[in-house]
C-alpha positions in Angstrom: -84.3 99.4 -143.9 -84.7 95.6 -143.0 -84.0 93.2 -145.5 -84.8 89.1 -145.6 -81.9 87.0 -144.9 -82.1 83.2 -144.9 -80.0 81.9 -142.2 -80.5 78.0 -142.2 -82.5 75.7 -144.3 -86.0 77.1 -143.1 -85.4 80.6 -140.9 -85.7 84.0 -142.3 -84.7 87.0 -140.4 -85.3 90.6 -141.0 -82.2 92.3 -140.4 -80.2 95.4 -141.5 -77.1 93.4 -142.3 -76.4 89.9 -142.8 -74.0 90.2 -139.4 -77.1 91.0 -137.6 -79.1 88.6 -139.2 -76.3 86.2 -138.2 -76.6 87.4 -134.5 -80.5 87.0 -134.5 -79.7 83.4 -135.4 -77.7 82.7 -132.6 -79.4 84.5 -130.4 -82.3 82.3 -131.3 -80.6 78.8 -131.3 -78.2 79.9 -128.4 -74.7 79.8 -128.1 -72.2 81.1 -130.5 -72.3 78.4 -132.9 -71.4 79.3 -136.6 -74.0 79.6 -139.2 -73.6 76.7 -142.0 -71.4 77.4 -145.1 -73.4 79.8 -147.8 -75.3 81.4 -144.7 -76.9 84.1 -143.9 -77.6 84.9 -147.7 -80.0 88.0 -148.5 -83.0 87.0 -150.4 -83.3 87.7 -154.1 -86.1 89.9 -155.7 -87.4 86.6 -157.0 -87.4 84.6 -153.8 -89.2 87.7 -152.1 -92.0 87.7 -154.4 -93.0 83.9 -154.2 -96.4 83.2 -153.1 -97.0 81.3 -149.8 -100.1 80.0 -148.1 -100.7 82.6 -145.5 -101.2 81.6 -141.8 -103.2 83.0 -138.6 -101.3 83.8 -135.4 -101.9 80.2 -134.4 -100.2 79.0 -137.2 -103.6 77.5 -138.8 -103.7 78.3 -142.9 -106.0 81.0 -144.1 -108.0 79.4 -146.8 -107.6 81.1 -150.3 -105.3 83.7 -149.0 -101.7 83.9 -149.8 -98.5 86.3 -149.1 -95.0 86.8 -149.7 -91.8 87.4 -147.7 -91.8 90.8 -149.4 -95.2 91.4 -147.6 -94.3 89.7 -144.4 -91.1 92.1 -144.1 -93.6 95.3 -145.1 -95.5 94.2 -142.2 -93.2 93.1 -139.9 -91.9 97.0 -139.0 -88.6 98.2 -138.3 -87.7 96.0 -135.7 -85.1 93.0 -136.5 -86.2 89.9 -135.6 -87.2 86.3 -136.8 -89.8 86.6 -140.0 -90.7 83.5 -141.0 -89.9 79.7 -141.7 -89.9 77.8 -144.6 -89.1 74.8 -146.5 -86.6 75.8 -149.0 
C-alpha cells in the first residue's frame, strides 16, 4: 500500500516507504543529493484530508472542484512516483 511522503518544501511522492520516497525524489531532481533535514516525512491523517483546488491535466483549476492528497493517492494507483506539488 502506498503512502504519501513530503520530500521537500513542495513535492509529495506516493511510495511504500520513506526510503523509496527519498529515492524517487533523487531520481526526479537528479544525482545523489541528500534531502533536507526532516524529509521525507509521511503526511499525517489530517494533512491527507486537507481540501485543495482540483486541477485538470493541463494544470488549470477546475472551477468549484476540490480534492485531497488522500483522494489523489487513491487515484494514483499502485505505482510509486510523484503525486503532487504544493506550497506547504
